[in-house]
N, C-alpha and C positions, 0 to 999 in steps of 0.2 A: 618521470620516467619520459625518454622522449622517441624518435622514430619506430622501431618495429613495435615498440609497445605504446604507443600511442592510444587513446582510447580510438574505436573506429565507428563512423556513426553507420547505423544500420539502415540498410533501402528505404525508403518509402515506403510506408505500410501499404498504401494503393498497388504498389508493383507487387506485393506480397500477397495480399487477400484478394477477392473477386470482388469488382464492385458490388455495394448494395450488400454486400455480407449482412451485415445486419438489418437492415432496410424493415421500417415498420416496428422495431424492437423500441421498450420505451427502457432507459436507463439512467439509474441514481445513483448517484455517487457521492459518499459523504468525504471530506476531507479533501474535495476536489477541485478546492482553488487557488493550488499552487505545487509545484514541485512534481512530483511523478504521478500523482492524482489527477492532476489538472492535462497531463500528458494522458494519462487513460482516458478520460471524459473527452478532450478532442480527437482521440484515435478513433472511439468508437461514435462520435457526432461522425466522423470522415468515414465510416464506415455504413453510414445508414441510420443511426440510434436515433433517437429522440433525446435529449440531455437534460436533466438535473444535476445541480451541483448544491452541496451544503455545505458552510463551512462557520465556523463561531462568530469571525468579523465582518461585520458588512463592509468595510474596504476590499477586503479578499475576494467576497462575492461578486462585487462591481465590478472587478478588475477582470476576473475569470468571467463573467459574462462580455464584456468588450470584446475578451480574446475568443469566446466561442460566439459570439454573434447572437441576433434576434432573436433567432428558435430554441433556445435553450434558456432554462428555469434554474431563478438559484434561491436558498435558503439560509439567513443569518440564524443559525441552527447551534446550538454547544451539544455533541452527542451523547454526554450525560444528562442531558434532560430526556428523558424517555419520551415524556407526553409531547414534547416539543418538534421531537425527531419522528414519531408518531404523525403527527399534522401535517408536515413536511411530506413524508412518504405518501399519504394520504391525497397531499393537493396535487404532486407530481403524477401520481396512477388518474386521478380526474383529468389533468390536463394532457397527458399525453398517455393513457392506457394502463392495463393491470403492468406493475414492472417484470421485467423479464431480463434484467441486467443490474445486480446490487454489486456497488463496490463498499466496502468500509476500509477509507485510508487513515483517519483522523488517528494523529498518535504525538507524545510527546515525548522528548528526550532533553536530558543535558548530561553532563560529565560530573559525577559527584561520588567518591569513596564513599562506601556504605556506613563507615562509622563516624564522618561529617555530614549524613543525611538527614534530614527530619523526618518523622513519620508523616508528618503532612504532604513532605515534596513526594515520596515514595509513594503515598496515598492517591496522588495527584495523577501520575505517569499511570497506575493502574487502572484508573476510572477513565482516565479519556482510551487506554488503549485496550483494555479488555470490557470493561462495561462499556465503552462506548459501542462497541463492534457488536455487543449482545444486542444493545438497544437499538443499533440499526438493522441488524439484523431480522429481529423480533419484529421492529416495527415493519419491515419492508413485507414481513411473512405476511401479514391478515390484508395487502393489497397486492401480494405478486399473481404472478401468472400461472395458474397450475391445472396442468403439469406444464413446464418448458423453463422454468424459471434457473439463473443462472447466478449464483452467490459466489463472490471471491473477496476475500479477505488479506489485507496485505500485512502481509507479518515481515519476521527480520531476522537475521543470522542469530541473534542474540535467544531467540526463542530457545536454539539447542546448542551453541556454543558461549562458555561463560566468558564473556568480556570485564575486562577491571573498570570499575567507576561505573557499571552498567547492570548493576544488581535490580533497581526497579523495573527496569526495559524486559532484563532476563526474565523477569518472573511475569511480568505482563505480556511479553509473548509468547512464552510458555502456554500461557492459558490461552492465547488466541490459537496458535496451532490445534491443539484438543478440542477446543471449542467447534474448531472448523471440522473434526471428524465426527463429532457428536452429534452436532445438526445435519451433516450428511446424513449419518442414520435414521436418525429421526424423521427427517422432513423426506426423505429418498422417495418413499410411497405417494409423497405428494407429488412427486417430479421435479422435485427442485434439487438442484444440484449446489453443493457447498467446497469450494475449494481455495486455497490460500497461496498466494506469490511471496516468495521470499526476496526479495531483491538484497542483492550484495551492495559493495560499495558503487554508489552511483551518482556522475559527476552531475555539478551544477544545483546541489540539493541544500537546503537548509542542514539538514542531518548530516550530512558527509562535511559541511563548513565547519560544524561545533566538534563532531568528535577527529577529524584532524586538520587542523588550522593551520599549522604549519608545512612547508616542503618535509620536512625531515617525518613529520606523521604521517603525511599522505605518501611518502615512499614505503613506510613499513604496513600500509594497508594494500596498497600497492602488489608489496611482497606477499601478503597473505594468502592471493589469488592464484589460481593455477594458468590464468591467461596473464597476469603480470600487469592487469592494468583496470582501469577504471570503467564501468558501463555508463550506457548513456540511459536516459529517461525512456526513450524509444523501445530501449530494449525489452524493458517491462510492460509496456503500452501493449508490445507485439503480443507478450503471452495472455496478457487481458484480453484482447481482442480474439485470440485462441480456445481460451477457455469460456469465453461466453457464446463460441460459435458453433456452428452444428456439427462442427469436425468433433468439441469434445462432449457430444452427446452420452456419452459411458463414462466420463469422467468424473468422478465425485471421491471426496474426503481425499483429496490428494494436497501434499503441501510441497509447492515447487520451487526449487531454488534456481534464480535469475542471479548468479553472483560470481560469473567467472570463475567457476571453482572455488570459491573461498572454501564452503564446506568440508571439500575434499582435504583440502591442509588443516582443517581444524583450528584455524585462526592462528596455524601457528607461529606467525610473527607477531600478533598482538600478545605477546606476555607482559604482563605490570612493569615487567623491566627496562623492556624494552617500549612500549609506548610511553613510559613516564619519560625516557630520556630523548626521544623523538619530540616529544613537548616541551623540554627542558626544564623539567622538574627532579625532584627528589622522589624515588620510587618507595 
């Protein structure tokens, strides 16, 4: 879409949040070397936090550190490996202080009908998204600032809306949302807040490139939002900065949509027939 529905760039975070809002905070961002998560890491850093990022691919870690600068730390670790994730969290806490902001955003996705998906393919996404989220938060718990740590999970609309070709992600992200609530309940007495952000269709992300690879498919996705447009990575980063800040000191156990109102429509335009037609396939 063009004109009135063109994606609008949000204001610079520096103009929205007070300078030094997160000064002295120690942030650990899993999956923080690309896309939305790298933008979150950069936004936390601009707000004054000391940042460490973690990702499975060493090349991605190196690229992220070039973007974030010498002050950041990076770890080439797979979130499915709890011991390695715990070691990374410990090292970050030793270097930057007890973790006061933890973001779990590593995720895997592909489009495939359940009838054509292997059990191993299904398990891989569940292991990255759900087990990986538990691993990151559980590893961080031992070296978190108590009280005062804010943990933020990156979920997805698939947690609540059934999307054709996304059985694996729907199952995994539904688990992430419930894990968010349970850990908020269990860790609240220690002064740890746990929330989740549900990004909708965000421009310039690998996930949306895979899910909507054609102009027709992109149009279907845009029409599934109340605002009739894609969002920007900065939109999600701004919500993460808020949830990590003192302004959200009494906010925990929440699952917050940053989706242009896609949840309000129930993803209505994303029926199997409509999406298959947009991709040029038979339903």
